[in-house]
C-alpha positions as CSV (number, residue, x, y, z in Angstrom):
1,M,-9.4,-60.4,-31.3
2,D,-6.1,-59.0,-30.0
3,L,-4.2,-56.5,-32.1
4,E,-0.4,-56.9,-32.7
5,L,2.0,-54.0,-33.5
6,R,5.3,-55.0,-35.0
7,P,7.8,-54.6,-37.9
8,I,6.9,-56.6,-40.9
9,A,8.8,-59.5,-42.4
10,D,10.2,-59.5,-45.9
11,E,7.4,-61.6,-47.3
12,E,4.8,-59.2,-45.9
13,Y,6.0,-56.3,-47.9
14,P,3.4,-56.6,-50.8
15,A,0.5,-56.7,-48.3
16,W,2.0,-53.7,-46.4
17,S,2.2,-51.8,-49.7
18,R,-1.3,-52.6,-50.7
19,T,-2.7,-51.7,-47.2
20,I,-1.2,-48.2,-47.6
21,E,-2.4,-47.7,-51.2
22,R,-6.0,-48.9,-50.5
23,A,-6.3,-46.6,-47.5
24,F,-5.7,-43.8,-50.1
25,G,-8.2,-45.2,-52.5
26,A,-5.7,-46.8,-54.9
27,Q,-5.1,-50.2,-56.3
28,P,-1.4,-50.5,-57.0
29,S,-0.1,-52.7,-59.8
30,Q,2.6,-55.3,-59.1
31,Q,5.0,-53.0,-60.9
32,E,4.3,-50.0,-58.6
33,I,4.7,-52.2,-55.6
34,E,8.1,-53.5,-56.8
35,D,9.2,-50.0,-57.8
36,W,8.5,-48.7,-54.3
37,R,10.5,-51.5,-52.8
38,L,13.6,-49.6,-54.0
39,V,13.2,-47.0,-51.3
40,F,11.5,-49.3,-48.7
41,E,13.5,-49.8,-45.4
42,R,12.0,-52.9,-43.8
43,D,13.7,-52.3,-40.4
44,R,11.9,-49.0,-40.3
45,S,8.5,-50.4,-41.1
46,L,5.6,-51.0,-38.6
47,A,2.2,-52.6,-39.0
48,V,-0.8,-53.4,-36.9
49,F,-2.3,-56.9,-37.4
50,D,-5.9,-58.0,-36.6
51,G,-5.3,-61.7,-36.7
52,A,-3.9,-62.4,-40.1
53,D,-5.1,-59.0,-41.5
54,M,-2.8,-56.0,-41.8
55,V,-4.9,-53.0,-40.8
56,A,-2.5,-50.1,-40.2
57,T,1.0,-49.2,-41.3
58,T,3.8,-46.7,-41.0
59,G,7.4,-46.5,-42.2
60,A,10.3,-44.2,-42.6
61,V,13.0,-43.4,-45.1
62,S,16.5,-42.3,-43.9
63,F,17.5,-38.9,-45.1
64,D,20.0,-36.1,-44.3
65,L,18.2,-32.7,-43.8
66,T,19.8,-29.4,-44.8
67,L,19.5,-26.9,-42.0
68,P,19.8,-23.1,-41.9
69,G,23.4,-22.2,-42.2
70,G,24.2,-25.2,-44.5
71,T,24.7,-27.9,-41.9
72,V,23.0,-31.2,-42.2
73,T,21.5,-33.7,-39.8
74,P,20.1,-37.3,-40.1
75,V,16.3,-37.5,-40.0
76,A,13.6,-40.1,-40.3
77,G,11.3,-39.3,-43.2
78,V,8.0,-40.7,-41.9
79,T,5.9,-42.2,-44.7
80,A,3.3,-44.8,-45.5
81,V,1.0,-43.9,-42.6
82,A,-2.4,-45.6,-43.1
83,V,-5.3,-47.0,-41.1
84,R,-8.0,-49.1,-42.7
85,A,-11.4,-47.5,-42.4
86,T,-12.7,-50.6,-40.7
87,H,-10.3,-49.9,-37.8
88,R,-10.7,-46.2,-37.2
89,R,-11.2,-44.7,-33.7
90,R,-9.4,-47.5,-32.0
91,G,-6.1,-45.7,-31.1
92,L,-4.1,-47.5,-33.8
93,L,-2.6,-44.3,-35.3
94,R,-1.5,-43.1,-31.8
95,A,0.0,-46.4,-31.0
96,L,2.0,-46.4,-34.3
97,M,3.2,-42.8,-33.7
98,E,4.3,-43.6,-30.2
99,R,6.3,-46.7,-31.2
100,Q,7.7,-45.0,-34.3
101,L,9.0,-42.0,-32.4
102,D,10.5,-44.3,-29.8
103,D,12.3,-46.1,-32.5
104,V,13.5,-42.9,-34.2
105,S,14.8,-41.6,-30.9
106,A,16.6,-44.9,-30.2
107,R,18.5,-44.5,-33.5
108,G,19.9,-41.2,-32.2
109,E,18.0,-39.1,-34.7
110,A,17.0,-35.8,-33.2
111,L,14.3,-35.1,-35.8
112,A,11.5,-36.8,-37.7
113,V,9.9,-35.2,-40.8
114,L,6.9,-35.9,-42.9
115,T,4.6,-34.7,-45.6
116,A,1.0,-34.8,-44.7
117,S,-2.0,-36.0,-46.8
118,E,-4.2,-34.1,-44.4
119,S,-2.9,-31.1,-42.5
120,V,-5.0,-31.6,-39.3
121,I,-3.5,-35.0,-38.4
122,Y,0.0,-34.6,-37.2
123,G,0.1,-31.5,-35.0
124,R,-1.2,-33.6,-32.1
125,F,1.8,-35.8,-32.4
126,G,4.2,-32.8,-32.1
127,Y,4.9,-32.1,-35.8
128,G,5.0,-28.5,-36.9
129,L,4.5,-27.0,-40.3
130,A,8.0,-26.1,-41.2
131,S,8.0,-25.3,-45.0
132,S,5.6,-24.7,-47.8
133,N,5.7,-25.0,-51.6
134,A,4.3,-22.8,-54.3
135,W,2.5,-24.0,-57.5
136,C,3.4,-21.5,-60.3
137,R,1.9,-20.8,-63.7
138,I,3.4,-18.7,-66.5
139,D,2.0,-17.7,-69.9
140,T,5.0,-17.5,-72.2
141,A,3.6,-15.1,-74.7
142,G,5.5,-11.8,-74.2
143,T,7.3,-13.2,-71.1
144,E,11.0,-12.4,-70.9
145,L,13.7,-12.0,-68.3
146,R,14.6,-8.4,-67.4
147,R,18.3,-9.2,-68.1
148,R,20.3,-11.9,-69.7
149,P,21.7,-14.4,-67.1
150,D,25.5,-14.3,-66.7
151,A,26.0,-18.0,-66.1
152,G,28.8,-18.8,-68.6
153,G,29.1,-22.4,-69.7
154,R,26.4,-24.0,-71.9
155,L,23.2,-26.0,-71.9
156,R,22.9,-29.5,-73.2
157,Q,19.9,-31.7,-73.6
158,V,20.6,-35.3,-72.6
159,E,19.0,-38.7,-72.5
160,S,17.9,-40.3,-69.3
161,D,21.0,-42.5,-68.9
162,E,23.3,-39.6,-69.0
163,A,21.0,-37.5,-66.8
164,G,21.0,-40.4,-64.3
165,R,24.8,-40.1,-64.1
166,A,24.9,-36.3,-63.8
167,I,21.9,-35.0,-62.0
168,P,22.3,-36.7,-58.6
169,A,25.7,-35.0,-58.1
170,V,24.3,-31.6,-59.1
171,Y,21.4,-32.1,-56.7
172,D,23.8,-33.0,-53.9
173,R,25.7,-29.7,-54.5
174,A,22.6,-27.6,-54.9
175,R,20.7,-29.0,-51.9
176,T,23.2,-27.4,-49.4
177,R,21.7,-24.0,-50.6
178,H,18.2,-24.9,-49.4
179,P,17.2,-25.4,-45.8
180,G,14.6,-28.2,-45.8
181,A,16.2,-30.1,-48.7
182,L,16.6,-33.8,-48.2
183,S,19.4,-36.1,-49.4
184,R,18.5,-38.8,-52.0
185,S,20.0,-42.3,-51.9
186,A,21.2,-44.1,-55.0
187,R,18.1,-46.3,-54.7
188,Y,15.9,-43.2,-54.5
189,W,17.4,-41.9,-57.7
190,Q,17.0,-45.3,-59.3
191,R,13.3,-45.2,-58.7
192,W,13.0,-41.6,-59.8
193,F,14.6,-42.2,-63.1
194,L,12.3,-45.2,-63.9
195,D,9.8,-42.5,-64.9
196,R,7.0,-45.0,-65.2
197,E,3.9,-44.0,-67.2
198,Y,1.7,-44.3,-64.0
199,G,3.7,-41.4,-62.5
200,R,3.0,-39.0,-65.4
201,P,0.2,-36.4,-65.3
202,G,-2.5,-37.2,-67.8
203,G,-1.3,-36.8,-71.3
204,A,2.2,-35.7,-70.4
205,S,5.4,-37.0,-72.0
206,A,8.2,-38.8,-70.5
207,R,10.8,-36.5,-68.9
208,F,13.2,-34.3,-70.8
209,Y,16.5,-33.4,-69.2
210,V,18.7,-30.4,-69.8
211,L,22.0,-29.9,-68.0
212,H,24.0,-26.7,-67.6
213,L,27.7,-27.3,-67.9
214,D,30.4,-25.0,-66.6
215,A,33.4,-23.9,-68.7
216,D,35.2,-27.3,-67.9
217,G,32.1,-29.3,-68.9
218,T,31.1,-30.2,-65.4
219,P,27.3,-30.3,-64.8
220,D,26.2,-27.6,-62.3
221,G,22.5,-27.2,-62.9
222,Y,19.6,-29.1,-64.4
223,V,16.0,-29.0,-65.3
224,A,13.7,-32.0,-65.6
225,Y,10.4,-31.4,-67.4
226,R,7.5,-32.9,-69.4
227,A,5.6,-31.6,-72.4
228,K,1.9,-31.7,-73.2
229,E,0.7,-30.9,-76.7
230,G,-2.1,-28.3,-76.9
231,D,-5.2,-28.4,-79.1
232,W,-3.7,-26.1,-81.8
233,G,-6.8,-23.9,-81.8
234,H,-6.8,-21.7,-84.9
235,G,-3.6,-23.4,-85.9
236,L,-1.6,-21.8,-83.1
237,A,0.7,-23.8,-80.8
238,D,-0.7,-24.2,-77.3
239,G,1.6,-26.6,-75.6
240,T,2.4,-26.8,-71.9
241,V,5.7,-27.5,-70.2
242,I,5.6,-29.0,-66.7
243,V,8.7,-28.3,-64.8
244,E,9.2,-31.1,-62.3
245,E,12.6,-30.0,-60.9
246,L,14.9,-27.1,-61.6
247,D,18.0,-26.5,-59.5
248,A,21.5,-25.3,-59.7
249,V,24.6,-24.5,-57.7
250,D,24.1,-20.7,-58.0
251,D,21.5,-18.2,-59.0
252,E,22.8,-17.2,-62.4
253,I,22.8,-20.8,-63.6
254,E,19.2,-21.2,-62.2
255,A,18.2,-18.1,-64.2
256,A,19.8,-19.6,-67.4
257,L,17.7,-22.7,-67.0
258,W,14.5,-20.6,-66.6
259,Q,15.4,-18.7,-69.7
260,Y,15.7,-22.0,-71.5
261,V,12.3,-23.2,-70.2
262,L,10.6,-19.9,-71.3
263,S,12.0,-20.2,-74.8
264,I,11.0,-23.8,-75.7
265,D,9.3,-23.8,-79.1
266,L,5.5,-24.4,-79.5
267,V,4.9,-23.8,-75.7
268,R,2.3,-21.4,-74.5
269,H,2.0,-22.4,-70.8
270,V,4.6,-23.3,-68.1
271,R,3.6,-25.1,-64.9
272,A,6.1,-25.3,-62.2
273,D,4.9,-27.2,-59.1
274,A,6.5,-27.4,-55.7
275,R,8.7,-24.3,-56.0
276,P,10.1,-22.2,-53.2
277,V,7.7,-19.7,-51.7
278,D,10.4,-17.0,-52.2
279,E,11.0,-18.1,-55.8
280,P,13.3,-15.5,-57.4
281,L,11.8,-16.0,-60.9
282,R,9.2,-13.3,-60.2
283,W,11.9,-10.7,-59.7
284,R,13.8,-12.0,-62.8
285,L,10.9,-11.3,-65.1
286,A,10.6,-8.0,-67.0
287,D,6.9,-8.1,-66.0
288,P,6.5,-9.8,-62.6
289,R,2.7,-10.3,-63.2
290,R,3.5,-13.0,-65.7
291,L,4.2,-15.4,-62.9
292,Q,1.0,-16.5,-61.2
293,T,1.0,-18.4,-57.9
294,A,-1.8,-20.8,-58.3
295,A,-1.5,-22.3,-54.8
296,V,0.7,-22.5,-51.7
297,F,0.6,-25.7,-49.7
298,D,2.3,-27.0,-46.6
299,H,5.0,-29.5,-47.4
300,L,7.6,-30.5,-44.8
301,W,6.5,-31.0,-41.2
302,V,9.2,-31.2,-38.5
303,R,9.1,-33.0,-35.1
304,L,11.9,-32.4,-32.6
305,L,12.7,-35.4,-30.4
306,D,16.0,-34.3,-28.9
307,V,15.6,-30.5,-28.4
308,P,19.2,-29.8,-27.4
309,A,20.7,-31.8,-30.2
310,A,18.3,-30.4,-32.8
311,L,18.8,-26.7,-31.8
312,S,22.6,-27.2,-31.6
313,A,22.7,-28.7,-35.2
314,R,21.6,-25.7,-37.1
315,R,23.2,-22.2,-37.4
316,Y,21.6,-18.8,-36.7
317,P,22.0,-15.7,-38.8
318,V,22.7,-13.4,-35.8
319,D,24.6,-14.0,-32.5
320,G,22.2,-14.4,-29.6
321,G,20.3,-16.6,-27.3
322,L,16.9,-17.5,-25.9
323,V,15.4,-19.5,-23.1
324,L,12.6,-21.7,-24.4
325,D,10.0,-23.4,-22.2
326,V,9.1,-26.3,-24.5
327,R,5.9,-28.3,-23.8
328,D,5.4,-31.8,-25.3
329,P,2.0,-33.3,-24.5
330,F,2.6,-36.3,-26.7
331,R,6.1,-37.2,-25.2
332,P,6.1,-35.4,-21.8
333,A,9.5,-36.9,-20.9
334,A,11.1,-34.8,-23.7
335,E,9.7,-31.4,-22.6
336,G,11.7,-28.9,-20.5
337,R,13.3,-25.5,-20.4
338,Y,16.3,-25.0,-22.7
339,L,18.9,-22.2,-23.3
340,V,19.9,-22.0,-26.9
341,E,22.8,-19.8,-27.9
342,G,24.4,-19.5,-31.2
343,G,25.2,-17.6,-34.4
344,P,26.6,-18.1,-37.9
345,D,29.6,-20.2,-36.7
346,G,28.0,-22.6,-34.3
347,A,25.4,-23.2,-31.6
348,A,24.8,-24.9,-28.3
349,C,21.6,-25.8,-26.4
350,Q,21.3,-27.2,-22.9
351,P,18.7,-27.5,-20.1
352,T,18.4,-24.5,-17.8
353,D,16.5,-23.3,-14.8
354,R,16.6,-19.6,-16.0
355,A,13.3,-17.8,-16.5
356,P,11.9,-18.5,-20.0
357,D,11.8,-15.9,-22.8
358,L,9.2,-17.9,-24.8
359,T,6.8,-20.7,-24.0
360,L,5.7,-22.9,-26.8
361,D,4.7,-26.5,-27.7
362,V,7.1,-28.7,-29.5
363,A,5.0,-28.4,-32.7
364,E,5.5,-24.7,-32.8
365,L,9.3,-25.2,-32.2
366,G,9.2,-27.5,-35.2
367,A,7.5,-24.8,-37.3
368,L,10.2,-22.3,-36.3
369,Y,13.1,-24.8,-36.8
370,L,13.8,-24.2,-40.5
371,G,12.9,-20.5,-40.4
372,G,9.7,-20.9,-42.4
373,V,7.6,-18.8,-40.2
374,A,8.3,-15.8,-37.9
375,A,7.9,-16.1,-34.2
376,T,5.9,-12.9,-34.1
377,T,3.4,-14.5,-36.5
378,L,3.0,-17.5,-34.2
379,G,2.7,-15.1,-31.3
380,R,-0.1,-13.2,-33.0
381,A,-1.8,-16.5,-33.7
382,G,-1.7,-17.3,-30.0
383,R,0.6,-20.3,-30.5
384,V,3.8,-18.9,-28.8
385,E,3.7,-17.0,-25.5
386,E,6.1,-14.2,-24.9
387,R,7.4,-14.2,-21.4
388,T,10.2,-11.6,-21.8
389,P,9.2,-8.4,-23.5
390,G,10.7,-8.2,-27.0
391,A,11.6,-11.9,-27.1
392,L,9.3,-12.6,-30.1
393,R,11.2,-10.1,-32.2
394,T,14.5,-11.5,-31.0
395,A,13.3,-14.9,-32.0
396,D,12.4,-13.5,-35.5
397,A,16.0,-12.5,-36.1
398,F,17.5,-15.6,-34.5
399,F,15.4,-18.3,-36.2
400,T,14.9,-16.7,-39.7
401,S,16.3,-18.4,-42.8
402,T,17.3,-16.8,-46.1
403,P,16.4,-18.3,-48.5
404,A,13.2,-19.7,-47.2
405,P,13.1,-23.4,-46.5
406,W,12.3,-25.6,-49.5
407,C,11.9,-29.3,-50.0
408,C,11.1,-30.7,-53.5
409,T,11.6,-34.4,-52.5
410,P,8.4,-36.4,-52.2
411,F,8.5,-39.5,-50.0
């Protein structure tokens, strides 16, 4: 039977959602399906049909991505990628990726981004591993900051309705500090604040919210966390706090929020998932060994579609330039040789016939794009070829990002 690839109709959304979840071994409730509809963009959905059966899917969420230097650019947040096990090895994923990237390019978006369920899938489609997150653990007994934060203002615990009015604005201010951060629409926040029980780790509470307010009473930092009661062995409190999000408009406010977390009564353990790989908390602690990094995982993968537009959109920490010979096996029409020149105040990129300084695939350029990996590291791994002596070290200085890229937005 012929297969058909097309966007879905409104009435096909429940089947589209179930196709995705079942591919991941889940059986979503009607409530989960309707909750996810809040962030669903039908005009960015695609599905493959085998007769009346939906057998493969993909979609995208529209975001703005913070770039090194604090600029932003619109991106497609690729999501909902699934192929039924009955239809593997028939080229469906490749067909979906081809069509989707064509659609993203037609919208004028220079980049697509995604988070990967399996890290071996998307490199062949030109996505590069651009940022990672750290999963941190702290035993609070004897743990303290080496100095008291000088944040001013005050902390206030609030209910979810007040948090829903305050936190999105704080997040919008704070995300400009983090390359790799994604904007969140009103509908995204609406879904986030539903805080359904199905989204809570086993035995964890509903969210608690604490705001930091400046001297004028304006929120400028927040922490959202859950609590789990321990077993009270030998009559001693053994609770756990799970920090879901903690962010602020400056470092001192962030430190004040961490001090609050570490001082919550009846808590022995703190879990903080999906934190920056250069998390400053380790250096804020009197004893840095108190912060344990349980794991580091890849998070955001970046795919450049319009190389000149993408490289012109970000800023660079030092003035300079490089000629990049970019290969793109999945979209050969997009490959070429480009001169990128820039610095802290702006950048420009255009095709050139000059001799290349570096040769690399578009996936490696995606990995470099947010400054999450050094060019010399990719060179040592055999993934970037140095054509001009010293060009890898030049690229290290040119593409680096401080702070490291960080994305805490699941999609």
